All heavy atoms as an XYZ file, in Angstrom:
1021
protein
N     151.475     46.241     19.900
C     151.127     45.144     20.748
C     149.684     45.177     21.176
O     149.218     44.106     21.455
C     152.038     45.249     21.981
N     149.136     46.371     21.206
C     147.648     46.441     21.634
C     146.780     45.790     20.673
O     145.831     45.132     21.036
N     147.014     45.944     19.332
C     146.176     45.388     18.378
C     146.355     43.869     18.358
O     145.375     43.089     18.040
C     146.533     45.905     16.948
C     145.650     45.481     15.893
S     144.031     46.181     16.192
C     143.289     45.885     14.612
N     147.507     43.395     18.696
C     147.701     41.926     18.791
C     146.885     41.311     19.783
O     146.254     40.241     19.609
C     149.237     41.694     18.984
C     149.631     40.202     19.143
C     151.137     40.199     19.376
C     151.498     38.672     19.723
N     153.031     38.563     19.988
N     146.899     41.967     21.004
C     146.030     41.425     22.143
C     144.587     41.513     21.816
O     143.820     40.589     22.141
C     146.340     42.166     23.379
C     147.644     41.787     24.057
C     148.692     42.689     24.234
C     147.940     40.448     24.420
C     149.799     42.246     24.814
C     149.096     40.039     24.951
C     150.070     40.920     25.159
N     144.199     42.577     21.141
C     142.752     42.737     20.731
C     142.309     41.671     19.803
O     141.305     41.090     20.027
C     142.556     44.159     20.118
C     141.118     44.288     19.498
C     140.123     44.571     20.445
C     140.879     44.279     18.281
C     138.810     44.708     19.965
C     139.656     44.401     17.683
C     138.611     44.675     18.575
N     143.220     41.346     18.871
C     142.856     40.287     17.873
C     142.806     38.958     18.580
O     141.967     38.101     18.287
C     143.776     40.306     16.687
C     143.641     41.434     15.737
C     144.766     41.427     14.649
C     142.278     41.435     15.078
N     143.622     38.790     19.538
C     143.671     37.438     20.298
C     142.344     37.312     20.996
O     141.749     36.246     21.114
C     144.804     37.314     21.151
C     146.127     37.031     20.405
C     147.258     36.812     21.341
O     147.189     36.896     22.669
N     148.518     36.594     20.796
N     141.905     38.337     21.700
C     140.659     38.319     22.503
C     139.446     38.139     21.653
O     138.608     37.361     22.026
C     140.584     39.615     23.336
C     141.601     39.715     24.514
C     142.182     40.939     24.705
C     141.882     38.667     25.236
C     143.166     41.082     25.735
C     142.727     38.754     26.301
C     143.463     39.996     26.582
O     144.334     40.102     27.569
N     139.393     38.896     20.481
C     138.333     38.675     19.600
C     138.292     37.255     19.035
O     137.185     36.598     19.004
C     138.453     39.665     18.409
C     137.451     39.346     17.340
C     138.238     41.115     18.970
N     139.392     36.638     18.663
C     139.510     35.325     18.183
C     138.996     34.331     19.307
O     138.261     33.398     19.031
N     139.396     34.635     20.557
C     139.045     33.735     21.700
C     137.589     33.825     21.915
O     136.960     32.738     22.211
C     139.925     34.078     22.985
S     139.651     33.059     24.307
N     136.984     34.939     21.831
C     135.545     35.185     22.050
C     134.775     34.420     20.954
O     133.823     33.736     21.230
C     135.183     36.643     22.101
C     135.653     37.285     23.473
C     133.655     36.876     21.979
C     135.594     38.790     23.456
N     135.194     34.579     19.667
C     134.524     33.932     18.541
C     134.582     32.334     18.762
O     133.675     31.578     18.506
C     135.112     34.278     17.206
C     134.601     35.591     16.694
C     135.369     36.483     16.006
C     133.200     35.978     16.884
C     134.924     37.696     15.622
C     132.721     37.155     16.403
C     133.581     38.040     15.727
N     135.780     31.914     19.182
C     136.061     30.437     19.390
C     135.049     29.941     20.545
O     134.521     28.931     20.414
C     137.383     30.169     19.602
N     134.986     30.750     21.640
C     134.157     30.333     22.724
C     132.701     30.175     22.258
O     132.073     29.174     22.537
C     134.320     31.354     23.858
C     133.423     31.051     24.921
C     133.679     30.109     25.893
C     132.295     31.793     25.133
C     132.747     29.864     26.978
C     131.385     31.689     26.209
C     131.711     30.721     27.147
N     132.131     31.183     21.564
C     130.753     31.112     21.180
C     130.581     30.099     20.140
O     129.448     29.479     20.126
C     130.300     32.625     20.766
C     130.034     33.455     21.926
C     130.823     34.519     22.206
C     128.931     33.178     22.755
C     130.565     35.384     23.292
C     128.592     34.019     23.848
C     129.433     35.163     24.103
N     131.430     29.924     19.245
C     131.157     28.928     18.183
C     131.190     27.555     18.754
O     130.296     26.701     18.427
C     132.194     29.092     16.985
O     133.539     28.818     17.432
N     132.127     27.241     19.645
C     132.169     25.998     20.389
C     130.899     25.776     21.119
O     130.277     24.721     21.136
C     133.365     25.875     21.189
N     130.542     26.834     21.796
C     129.216     26.705     22.662
C     128.011     26.480     21.847
O     127.165     25.617     22.167
N     127.798     27.216     20.745
C     126.709     27.057     19.919
C     126.622     25.709     19.191
O     125.666     25.126     19.010
C     126.601     28.266     18.827
C     126.200     29.524     19.527
C     126.788     30.704     19.062
C     125.183     29.618     20.407
C     126.458     31.939     19.556
C     124.784     30.781     20.915
C     125.397     31.938     20.602
N     127.872     25.165     18.899
C     127.947     23.864     18.272
C     127.474     22.783     19.274
O     126.762     21.923     19.028
C     129.366     23.661     17.780
C     129.608     22.336     17.067
C     128.818     22.264     15.693
C     131.115     22.189     16.703
N     127.940     22.947     20.504
C     127.474     22.007     21.503
C     125.980     22.037     21.781
O     125.291     21.050     21.860
C     128.373     22.133     22.733
C     129.825     21.721     22.479
C     127.772     21.365     23.923
C     130.787     22.137     23.638
N     125.528     23.332     21.892
C     124.006     23.471     22.027
C     123.321     22.897     20.902
O     122.229     22.233     21.053
C     123.743     24.982     22.180
C     124.228     25.515     23.659
C     122.238     25.264     22.103
C     124.256     26.901     23.740
N     123.736     23.136     19.678
C     122.957     22.613     18.508
C     122.943     21.003     18.491
O     122.018     20.534     17.952
C     123.555     23.177     17.150
O     124.753     22.572     16.873
N     123.952     20.419     19.087
C     123.955     18.940     19.021
C     122.752     18.487     19.894
O     122.239     17.380     19.602
C     125.245     18.466     19.753
O     126.349     18.923     18.943
C     125.307     17.037     19.651
N     122.340     19.209     20.940
C     121.303     18.689     21.799
C     119.902     19.388     21.556
O     118.990     19.105     22.280
C     121.734     18.996     23.288
C     122.966     18.366     23.620
C     124.160     18.979     23.745
C     123.241     16.872     23.709
N     125.174     18.000     23.915
C     124.501     16.687     24.014
C     122.328     15.836     23.674
C     125.058     15.489     24.094
C     122.866     14.589     23.853
C     124.256     14.371     24.118
N     119.858     20.130     20.438
C     118.593     20.714     20.103
C     117.619     19.700     19.660
O     118.011     18.652     18.915
C     118.745     21.782     18.999
O     119.643     22.701     19.420
C     117.435     22.361     18.547
N     116.349     19.755     19.986
C     115.380     18.687     19.587
C     114.607     18.879     18.310
O     113.679     18.160     18.060
C     114.427     18.392     20.811
C     113.558     19.664     21.066
O     113.808     20.796     20.472
O     112.651     19.634     21.859
N     114.949     19.927     17.607
C     114.138     20.155     16.393
C     115.016     20.340     15.211
O     115.098     21.509     14.630
C     113.291     21.457     16.647
S     111.634     21.373     15.825
N     115.630     19.298     14.696
C     116.450     19.293     13.540
C     115.559     19.208     12.211
O     115.810     19.717     11.183
C     117.415     18.117     13.491
C     118.593     18.477     14.292
C     118.710     18.752     15.692
C     119.944     18.362     13.884
N     119.904     18.956     16.070
C     120.691     18.766     15.026
C     120.602     18.172     12.718
C     122.168     18.859     15.020
C     121.992     18.067     12.644
C     122.724     18.535     13.832
N     114.493     18.316     12.305
C     113.585     18.216     11.202
C     112.148     18.542     11.656
O     111.748     17.857     12.671
C     113.684     16.742     10.647
C     114.951     16.496     10.000
S     114.961     14.816      9.276
C     114.914     13.665     10.643
N     111.423     19.331     11.064
C     110.046     19.659     11.396
C     109.129     18.994     10.449
O     109.248     19.115      9.154
C     109.864     21.237     11.529
C     108.420     21.574     11.912
C     110.844     21.843     12.353
N     108.061     18.372     10.985
C     107.004     17.603     10.171
C     107.767     16.762      9.115
O     107.491     16.995      7.981
C     106.092     18.603      9.534
C     105.018     19.048     10.533
O     104.920     18.501     11.576
N     104.211     20.107     10.163
N     108.534     15.874      9.509
C     109.383     15.084      8.690
C     108.541     14.199      7.745
O     108.976     13.858      6.618
C     110.436     14.208      9.436
N     107.377     13.683      8.192
C     106.599     12.884      7.443
C     105.283     13.517      6.801
O     104.713     12.934      6.016
C     106.259     11.600      8.144
C     105.403     11.852      9.400
O     105.141     13.063      9.722
O     105.107     10.948     10.159
N     104.963     14.737      7.238
C     103.842     15.441      6.780
C     102.502     14.789      6.824
O     101.580     15.126      6.189
C     104.080     15.863      5.301
C     105.201     16.851      5.146
O     105.314     17.706      6.049
O     105.888     16.896      4.043
N     102.399     13.805      7.695
C     101.134     13.026      7.751
C     100.221     13.569      8.956
O      99.083     13.325      9.039
C     101.374     11.603      7.983
O     101.956     11.325      9.188
N     100.823     14.416      9.747
C     100.140     14.927     10.976
C      99.609     16.322     10.603
O     100.475     17.176     10.317
C     101.035     14.861     12.210
C     101.522     13.517     12.534
C     102.534     13.616     13.706
C     100.385     12.580     13.018
N      98.351     16.608     10.749
C      97.799     17.917     10.469
C      97.460     18.592     11.675
O      97.354     19.902     11.743
C      96.616     17.809      9.583
C      96.937     17.194      8.168
C      95.730     16.994      7.303
O      94.621     17.510      7.801
O      95.875     16.491      6.252
N      97.218     17.944     12.774
C      96.820     18.613     14.044
C      97.956     18.754     15.021
O      97.805     19.251     16.065
C      95.651     17.793     14.756
C      94.424     17.804     13.912
C      96.090     16.351     15.147
N      99.175     18.309     14.568
C     100.248     18.473     15.461
C     101.530     18.698     14.604
O     101.526     18.446     13.359
C     100.554     17.224     16.286
O     100.707     16.133     15.455
N     102.527     19.284     15.304
C     103.804     19.516     14.661
C     104.902     18.593     15.260
O     104.976     18.427     16.433
C     104.303     20.995     14.948
O     103.267     21.855     14.558
C     105.666     21.230     14.178
N     105.583     17.808     14.442
C     106.541     16.896     14.822
C     107.960     17.333     14.523
O     108.243     17.872     13.529
C     106.341     15.595     14.060
C     107.186     14.487     14.437
C     107.079     13.307     13.463
C     106.237     12.183     14.204
N     106.197     11.002     13.406
N     108.731     17.316     15.622
C     110.111     17.791     15.546
C     110.991     16.557     15.808
O     110.770     15.892     16.812
C     110.474     18.857     16.563
S     109.888     20.436     16.125
N     111.914     16.272     14.913
C     112.865     15.219     15.177
C     114.333     15.732     15.384
O     114.768     16.658     14.651
C     112.972     14.259     13.984
C     111.706     13.416     13.867
C     111.909     12.481     12.822
N     110.703     11.637     12.704
C     110.518     10.794     11.658
N     111.397     10.681     10.726
N     109.366     10.010     11.696
N     114.914     15.350     16.406
C     116.280     15.689     16.727
C     117.167     14.542     16.607
O     116.787     13.433     16.151
N     118.433     14.618     17.167
C     119.274     13.566     17.082
C     119.124     12.557     18.220
O     119.438     11.404     18.121
C     120.774     14.003     17.210
C     121.280     14.936     16.065
C     122.629     15.428     16.423
C     121.252     14.212     14.756
N     118.409     13.004     19.211
C     118.286     12.130     20.412
C     116.907     11.770     20.795
O     116.566     10.811     21.469
C     118.966     12.732     21.610
C     120.346     13.235     21.262
C     120.717     14.557     21.036
C     121.562     12.514     20.988
N     122.041     14.605     20.565
C     122.509     13.338     20.644
C     121.769     11.134     21.081
C     123.831     12.886     20.313
C     123.101     10.710     20.767
C     124.116     11.609     20.381
N     115.930     12.591     20.418
C     114.500     12.377     20.746
C     113.640     12.992     19.679
O     114.066     13.776     18.826
C     114.163     12.889     22.070
C     114.574     14.266     22.443
C     113.876     15.438     22.092
C     115.786     14.760     23.009
N     114.542     16.555     22.463
C     115.732     16.170     23.088
C     116.820     14.052     23.630
C     116.754     16.928     23.621
C     117.835     14.874     24.229
C     117.758     16.278     24.135
N     112.330     12.773     19.776
C     111.310     13.211     18.874
C     110.211     13.819     19.712
O     109.767     13.227     20.646
C     110.799     12.012     18.038
C     109.871     12.307     16.983
C     109.572     11.066     16.139
O     110.453     10.609     15.538
O     108.339     10.689     16.139
N     109.809     15.019     19.330
C     108.787     15.678     19.984
C     107.557     16.048     19.155
O     107.781     16.316     17.949
C     109.251     17.116     20.580
S     110.528     16.911     21.809
N     106.331     15.952     19.655
C     105.131     16.158     19.017
C     104.447     17.278     19.721
O     104.214     17.198     20.912
C     104.227     15.023     18.804
C     102.965     15.254     18.185
C     105.026     13.836     18.005
N     104.062     18.363     19.061
C     103.300     19.488     19.692
C     101.952     19.555     19.115
O     101.853     19.657     17.869
C     104.097     20.799     19.476
O     105.468     20.664     19.943
C     103.460     21.963     20.257
N     100.860     19.547     19.953
C      99.548     19.751     19.501
C      99.340     21.196     19.052
O      99.649     22.117     19.793
C      98.593     19.282     20.617
C      97.162     19.229     20.092
O      96.634     20.082     19.421
N      96.475     18.137     20.416
N      98.802     21.326     17.876
C      98.568     22.689     17.312
C      97.547     23.519     18.137
O      97.685     24.633     18.335
C      98.205     22.538     15.842
C      97.881     23.985     15.283
C      99.299     22.000     14.980
N      96.533     22.813     18.615
C      95.406     23.492     19.263
C      95.708     23.906     20.682
O      95.456     25.066     21.060
C      94.169     22.612     19.293
C      93.717     22.216     17.810
C      93.748     20.883     17.412
C      93.232     23.195     17.008
C      93.359     20.624     16.126
C      92.819     22.888     15.650
C      92.931     21.621     15.321
N      96.287     23.022     21.507
C      96.566     23.444     22.867
C      98.090     23.621     23.247
O      98.304     24.131     24.318
C      95.942     22.340     23.832
C      96.535     21.035     23.572
O      97.525     20.869     22.891
O      95.851     20.063     24.186
N      98.961     23.393     22.292
C     100.369     23.714     22.501
C     101.031     22.671     23.440
O     102.229     22.897     23.789
N     100.452     21.619     23.714
C     100.995     20.635     24.654
C     102.050     19.782     23.874
O     101.794     19.346     22.684
C      99.970     19.637     25.279
C      99.067     20.405     26.112
C     100.668     18.457     26.026
C      97.947     19.615     26.748
N     103.241     19.749     24.392
C     104.379     19.048     23.755
C     104.720     17.774     24.505
O     104.948     17.785     25.725
C     105.545     19.957     23.571
C     106.744     19.376     22.898
C     107.980     20.299     22.766
O     108.145     21.053     23.678
N     108.611     20.221     21.720
N     104.885     16.687     23.817
C     105.291     15.435     24.354
C     106.574     14.946     23.627
O     106.581     15.064     22.353
C     104.263     14.333     24.362
O     103.869     14.140     22.983
C     103.111     14.711     25.179
N     107.585     14.529     24.295
C     108.809     14.074     23.704
C     109.141     12.620     24.098
O     108.952     12.272     25.281
C     110.033     14.940     24.129
S     109.774     16.643     23.546
N     109.562     11.907     23.109
C     109.936     10.523     23.399
C     111.436     10.359     22.965
O     111.801     10.720     21.872
C     109.055      9.605     22.592
C     107.622      9.447     22.977
O     107.442      9.630     24.239
O     106.866      9.428     22.149
N     112.239      9.798     23.881
C     113.614      9.471     23.443
C     113.654      8.349     22.454
O     112.706      7.490     22.544
C     114.468      9.124     24.725
C     114.748     10.327     25.645
C     115.661      9.902     26.749
O     116.428      8.923     26.567
O     115.690     10.699     27.616
N     114.557      8.321     21.630
C     114.728      7.171     20.680
C     115.129      5.962     21.514
O     115.535      6.085     22.665
C     115.844      7.453     19.660
C     115.475      8.569     18.695
C     116.392      9.488     18.224
C     114.163      8.653     18.094
C     116.044     10.478     17.331
C     113.851      9.595     17.182
C     114.782     10.505     16.822
O     114.422     11.472     15.937
N     114.939      4.783     20.956
C     115.296      3.670     21.656
C     116.865      3.601     21.913
O     117.495      4.582     21.474
C     114.952      2.369     20.760
C     113.385      2.219     20.639
O     112.750      2.679     21.504
O     113.070      1.547     19.601
N     117.345      2.557     22.465
C     118.755      2.521     22.920
C     119.595      2.912     21.775
O     119.306      2.742     20.651
C     118.986      1.090     23.308
O     120.366      0.844     23.420
N     120.830      3.450     22.071
C     121.820      3.714     21.027
C     122.184      2.538     20.307
O     122.691      2.627     19.148
C     122.991      4.472     21.628
C     123.731      3.577     22.623
C     122.673      5.821     22.235
C     125.098      4.165     23.040
N     121.973      1.330     20.815
C     122.308      0.132     20.145
C     121.199     -0.384     19.198
O     121.407     -1.289     18.459
C     122.617     -1.006     21.195
C     123.709     -0.684     22.067
C     123.506     -0.495     23.413
C     125.011     -0.486     21.596
C     124.531     -0.099     24.283
C     126.106     -0.144     22.431
C     125.765      0.096     23.824
O     126.757      0.397     24.621
N     120.057      0.273     19.250
C     118.963     -0.051     18.388
C     119.208      0.257     16.928
O     120.100      1.034     16.674
C     117.628      0.600     18.889
N     118.480     -0.315     16.057
C     118.707      0.074     14.623
C     118.165      1.470     14.331
O     117.034      1.759     14.631
C     117.855     -0.920     13.754
C     118.406     -2.295     13.658
C     119.732     -2.303     12.961
O     119.845     -1.579     11.906
O     120.651     -3.020     13.342
N     119.060      2.333     13.827
C     118.762      3.684     13.457
C     119.166      3.885     11.995
O     120.013      3.249     11.437
C     119.426      4.786     14.332
C     119.013      4.636     15.851
N     117.780      5.086     16.202
C     119.770      4.334     16.969
C     117.735      4.902     17.567
N     118.909      4.440     17.926
N     118.625      4.902     11.409
C     119.010      5.217     10.024
C     120.432      5.669      9.983
O     120.984      6.148     10.918
C     118.162      6.335      9.389
O     118.387      7.535     10.081
N     121.073      5.353      8.785
C     122.437      5.701      8.586
C     122.689      7.195      8.748
O     123.633      7.693      9.375
C     122.917      5.198      7.208
C     124.368      5.706      6.972
C     122.885      3.748      7.128
N     121.781      7.971      8.274
C     121.704      9.490      8.317
C     121.895      9.905      9.824
O     122.628     10.827     10.156
C     120.564     10.075      7.600
C     120.462     11.579      7.637
C     119.458     12.168      6.715
C     118.140     11.841      7.177
N     117.025     12.531      6.450
N     121.020      9.345     10.617
C     120.979      9.676     12.004
C     122.285      9.369     12.773
O     122.859     10.194     13.536
C     119.806      9.060     12.791
C     119.714      9.362     14.226
C     119.276     10.813     14.485
C     118.642      8.402     14.889
N     122.781      8.170     12.495
C     124.009      7.662     13.132
C     125.199      8.532     12.751
O     126.019      8.932     13.532
C     124.291      6.164     12.898
C     125.592      5.672     13.335
C     123.093      5.311     13.512
N     125.247      8.791     11.410
C     126.430      9.655     10.866
C     126.343     11.048     11.477
O     127.359     11.680     11.849
C     126.437      9.609      9.328
C     126.969      8.399      8.692
C     126.884      8.527      7.158
C     128.481      8.189      9.078
N     125.153     11.587     11.552
C     124.971     12.926     12.039
C     125.397     13.046     13.497
O     126.064     13.902     13.938
C     123.546     13.471     11.793
O     123.178     13.337     10.468
C     123.430     14.907     12.252
N     124.966     12.072     14.236
C     125.368     11.995     15.613
C     126.910     11.933     15.735
O     127.453     12.683     16.518
C     124.719     10.814     16.391
C     123.349     10.912     16.774
C     122.884      9.557     17.362
N     121.535      9.708     17.890
C     120.994      8.625     18.416
N     121.535      7.451     18.571
N     119.713      8.782     18.813
N     127.500     10.993     15.071
C     128.967     10.840     15.106
C     129.725     12.128     14.673
O     130.689     12.518     15.284
C     129.403      9.613     14.227
N     129.279     12.791     13.659
C     129.937     14.011     13.150
C     129.753     15.080     14.137
O     130.724     15.913     14.388
C     129.315     14.368     11.736
C     129.862     13.457     10.727
S     129.113     13.626      8.954
C     128.859     15.348      8.856
N     128.552     15.210     14.704
C     128.294     16.315     15.698
C     129.088     16.074     16.978
O     129.637     17.039     17.603
C     126.833     16.411     16.004
C     126.020     17.022     14.916
S     126.527     18.699     14.408
C     126.069     19.640     15.848
N     129.220     14.880     17.439
C     129.973     14.641     18.627
C     131.414     14.850     18.427
O     132.137     15.403     19.228
C     129.626     13.192     19.183
C     128.276     13.009     19.734
C     130.706     12.732     20.328
C     127.850     11.630     19.993
N     131.937     14.470     17.235
C     133.329     14.698     16.866
C     133.533     16.195     16.731
O     134.582     16.661     17.281
C     133.627     14.017     15.524
O     133.388     12.619     15.625
C     135.042     14.189     15.079
N     132.683     16.923     16.141
C     132.828     18.367     16.057
C     132.812     19.088     17.536
O     133.577     19.977     17.673
C     131.671     18.899     15.238
N     131.981     18.544     18.358
C     131.947     19.093     19.674
C     133.288     18.901     20.471
O     133.815     19.794     21.035
C     130.836     18.383     20.532
C     129.412     18.815     20.102
O     129.251     19.780     19.401
O     128.424     18.119     20.471
N     133.860     17.700     20.316
C     135.077     17.407     20.968
C     136.212     18.212     20.305
O     137.080     18.824     21.106
C     135.431     15.872     20.784
C     134.438     15.020     21.680
C     136.914     15.600     21.207
C     134.461     13.583     21.487
N     136.262     18.385     18.943
C     137.330     19.138     18.327
C     137.227     20.586     18.671
O     138.192     21.202     18.982
C     137.137     18.939     16.797
C     137.795     17.648     16.193
C     137.396     17.616     14.820
C     139.281     17.637     16.445
N     135.924     21.074     18.766
C     135.857     22.574     19.057
C     136.169     22.810     20.559
O     136.802     23.833     20.825
C     134.360     23.032     18.797
O     133.436     22.399     19.651
N     135.839     21.901     21.437
C     136.217     22.088     22.888
C     137.789     22.046     23.040
O     138.273     22.888     23.751
N     138.343     21.012     22.399
C     139.876     20.960     22.455
C     140.515     22.103     21.871
O     141.495     22.661     22.299
C     140.348     19.641     21.918
C     140.087     18.365     22.735
C     140.516     17.119     21.968
C     140.836     18.446     24.012
N     139.952     22.570     20.649
C     140.449     23.733     19.988
C     140.348     24.955     20.755
O     141.355     25.737     20.858
N     139.302     25.194     21.449
C     139.153     26.288     22.325
C     140.191     26.292     23.523
O     140.760     27.255     23.892
C     137.719     26.467     22.857
C     137.556     27.579     23.805
C     137.597     28.884     23.391
C     137.451     27.412     25.144
C     137.527     29.976     24.299
C     137.269     28.394     26.079
C     137.313     29.733     25.644
N     140.334     25.105     24.031
C     141.245     24.920     25.158
C     142.634     25.245     24.726
O     143.459     25.925     25.389
C     141.237     23.509     25.770
C     142.078     23.184     26.974
C     141.648     23.933     28.116
C     142.072     21.694     27.224
N     143.014     24.762     23.582
C     144.413     24.975     23.042
C     144.574     26.440     22.669
O     145.599     27.047     22.881
C     144.554     24.157     21.766
C     145.103     22.745     22.034
C     144.497     21.946     22.988
C     146.051     22.198     21.205
C     144.920     20.733     23.274
C     146.429     20.845     21.421
C     145.931     20.132     22.507
N     143.509     27.071     22.173
C     143.668     28.477     21.846
C     143.848     29.286     23.141
O     144.694     30.231     23.144
C     142.299     28.978     21.247
C     142.227     30.519     20.902
C     143.290     30.770     19.833
C     140.840     30.868     20.498
N     143.220     29.043     24.259
C     143.397     29.663     25.557
C     144.883     29.517     25.968
O     145.500     30.476     26.422
C     142.416     29.260     26.608
C     142.762     29.761     27.972
C     140.998     29.721     26.223
N     145.383     28.252     25.866
C     146.755     28.068     26.234
C     147.791     28.804     25.347
O     148.958     29.153     25.794
C     146.978     26.504     26.192
C     146.395     25.678     27.238
C     146.673     24.203     27.097
C     146.765     26.119     28.635
N     147.377     29.060     24.138
C     148.318     29.734     23.112
C     148.232     31.261     23.241
O     149.130     31.901     22.636
N     147.301     31.730     23.970
C     147.266     33.253     24.074
C     148.478     33.834     24.859
O     148.985     33.196     25.706
C     145.982     33.685     24.748
C     144.592     33.389     24.220
C     143.575     33.767     25.077
C     144.574     34.222     22.891
N     148.839     34.934     24.379
C     150.088     35.554     24.943
C     149.846     36.078     26.372
O     150.749     36.122     27.199
C     150.547     36.879     24.107
C     151.121     36.406     22.838
O     151.804     35.266     22.768
O     151.129     37.249     21.923
N     148.567     36.393     26.807
C     148.275     36.790     28.040
C     148.246     35.669     29.143
O     148.300     35.895     30.262
C     147.028     37.563     28.120
S     145.566     36.518     27.664
N     148.252     34.427     28.673
C     148.154     33.286     29.516
C     149.633     32.801     29.816
O     150.441     32.738     28.942
C     147.411     32.084     28.851
C     147.550     30.881     29.791
C     145.974     32.502     28.692
N     149.938     32.649     31.086
C     151.339     32.386     31.534
C     151.684     30.877     31.394
O     152.120     30.262     32.354
C     151.551     32.802     32.937
C     151.312     34.327     33.244
C     152.260     35.158     32.485
C     151.955     36.570     32.800
N     152.128     37.554     31.694
N     151.369     30.313     30.154
C     151.746     28.958     29.882
C     152.870     28.922     28.911
O     152.682     29.533     27.823
C     150.494     28.232     29.372
C     150.778     26.801     28.927
C     150.872     25.848     29.892
C     150.878     26.431     27.591
C     151.137     24.497     29.545
C     151.067     25.193     27.212
C     151.211     24.128     28.186
N     154.013     28.398     29.242
C     155.283     28.360     28.519
C     155.577     29.884     27.974
O     155.727     30.140     26.771
C     155.076     27.498     27.204
C     154.810     26.017     27.525
C     154.503     25.190     26.306
C     155.986     25.380     28.159
N     155.836     30.745     28.929
C     156.046     32.119     28.439
C     157.391     32.304     27.791
O     157.467     33.236     27.060
C     156.091     32.889     29.852
C     156.438     31.921     30.860
C     155.856     30.545     30.331
N     158.326     31.445     27.929
C     159.654     31.539     27.204
C     159.760     30.771     25.938
O     160.851     30.594     25.459
C     160.775     31.183     28.204
C     160.847     32.077     29.460
O     160.428     33.250     29.280
O     161.144     31.522     30.550
N     158.627     30.236     25.567
C     158.633     29.391     24.318
C     157.661     29.914     23.325
O     156.574     29.354     23.094
C     158.253     27.953     24.702
C     159.174     27.248     25.621
C     160.537     26.942     25.035
O     160.638     27.019     23.794
O     161.517     26.717     25.740
N     157.909     30.986     22.685
C     156.926     31.606     21.761
C     156.685     30.703     20.498
O     155.513     30.719     19.988
C     157.514     32.914     21.338
C     159.003     32.775     21.644
C     159.107     31.819     22.767
N     157.614     29.965     20.057
C     157.394     29.057     18.922
C     156.449     27.941     19.278
O     155.632     27.578     18.492
C     158.835     28.545     18.392
C     158.765     27.762     17.072
C     158.230     28.642     16.014
C     160.075     27.195     16.813
N     156.571     27.414     20.466
C     155.635     26.325     20.926
C     154.302     26.856     21.024
O     153.294     26.272     20.690
C     156.203     25.644     22.144
C     157.481     24.957     21.950
C     155.093     24.743     22.699
C     158.087     24.330     23.148
N     154.161     28.101     21.607
C     152.790     28.699     21.791
C     152.154     28.971     20.411
O     151.028     28.827     20.259
C     152.894     29.976     22.607
C     153.130     29.733     24.070
C     153.023     31.121     24.788
C     151.645     31.425     25.086
N     151.248     31.512     26.485
N     153.049     29.302     19.356
C     152.525     29.560     18.014
C     152.069     28.222     17.397
O     151.018     28.174     16.832
C     153.644     30.099     17.153
C     153.215     30.594     15.741
C     152.115     31.686     15.882
C     154.451     31.097     14.953
N     152.749     27.162     17.689
C     152.272     25.830     17.204
C     150.975     25.458     17.883
O     150.119     24.697     17.325
C     153.370     24.838     17.381
C     154.498     25.013     16.392
C     155.630     23.912     16.555
N     156.705     24.198     15.685
C     157.849     23.667     15.804
N     158.097     22.851     16.791
N     158.820     23.947     14.929
N     150.900     25.750     19.186
C     149.577     25.466     19.871
C     148.474     26.141     19.227
O     147.333     25.591     19.052
C     149.758     25.748     21.426
C     150.766     24.819     22.122
C     148.478     25.735     22.051
C     150.979     25.146     23.517
N     148.641     27.474     18.895
C     147.618     28.244     18.313
C     147.275     27.602     16.889
O     146.133     27.701     16.518
C     148.057     29.669     18.094
S     147.882     30.609     19.692
N     148.331     27.181     16.188
C     148.165     26.619     14.861
C     147.277     25.308     14.971
O     146.359     25.091     14.218
C     149.420     26.348     14.237
C     149.353     25.683     12.795
C     148.631     26.611     11.793
C     150.666     25.228     12.257
N     147.639     24.511     16.020
C     146.806     23.250     16.230
C     145.423     23.570     16.573
O     144.512     22.878     16.135
C     147.488     22.421     17.320
N     145.204     24.667     17.379
C     143.868     25.119     17.822
C     143.098     25.528     16.558
O     141.969     25.149     16.397
C     143.996     26.258     18.738
O     142.779     26.876     18.904
N     143.707     26.258     15.664
C     143.034     26.726     14.451
C     142.587     25.507     13.534
O     141.526     25.535     12.990
N     143.494     24.604     13.472
C     143.150     23.380     12.584
C     141.958     22.631     13.243
O     140.986     22.214     12.559
C     144.418     22.444     12.550
C     144.011     21.131     11.911
C     145.460     23.156     11.647
N     142.006     22.494     14.571
C     140.892     21.783     15.237
C     139.583     22.574     15.067
O     138.539     21.926     14.794
C     141.227     21.598     16.750
C     142.176     20.438     17.008
S     142.261     20.139     18.802
C     143.876     20.651     19.035
N     139.525     23.905     15.278
C     138.437     24.628     15.140
C     137.806     24.597     13.722
O     136.669     24.515     13.362
C     138.622     26.079     15.639
C     138.760     26.284     17.160
C     139.360     27.594     17.465
C     137.484     25.834     17.821
N     138.822     24.589     12.778
C     138.418     24.550     11.304
C     137.761     23.225     10.998
O     136.744     23.170     10.323
C     139.614     24.828     10.461
C     139.310     24.896      8.897
C     138.490     26.167      8.663
C     140.670     25.118      8.227
N     138.437     22.160     11.435
C     137.858     20.709     11.196
C     136.506     20.708     11.982
O     135.520     19.952     11.344
C     138.762     19.735     11.733
C     140.018     19.590     10.844
C     140.923     18.508     11.593
C     139.636     19.040      9.508
N     136.339     21.218     13.076
C     135.051     21.106     13.794
C     133.951     21.905     12.925
O     132.819     21.476     12.815
C     135.142     21.727     15.138
N     134.388     23.057     12.411
C     133.359     23.765     11.641
C     132.982     23.050     10.354
O     131.812     23.174      9.915
N     133.892     22.420      9.697
C     133.617     21.734      8.497
C     132.739     20.451      8.796
O     131.711     20.260      8.160
C     134.917     21.164      7.812
C     135.687     22.451      7.251
C     134.645     20.242      6.662
C     137.131     22.134      6.766
């Protein structure tokens, strides 16, 4: 029984950090560096939500948010945003389901089959989020 609980805790910790890192990566501002290579005195970083330019000489960084979400954006940007938001939601729900399915959590203690199905649903959600 001790190894079973250990594996559940390890899985829960991995799920927590993977969901957290996925959410953090969605809001990172540097997905593409020097995307157009035309700037030599500055470094340009493009993210999903804003674009930042850093002066090479003095290190000053200025960031501009993209226009409204309703503005015309590239298909790549819109699809990446949609996929990352979907992955964030799936990983968050997957982690929540995983916690409910743990044996140490007093949720449906007399229904081990239902808890097993909750863990299976959690695994599917976390796998889909990772993909």
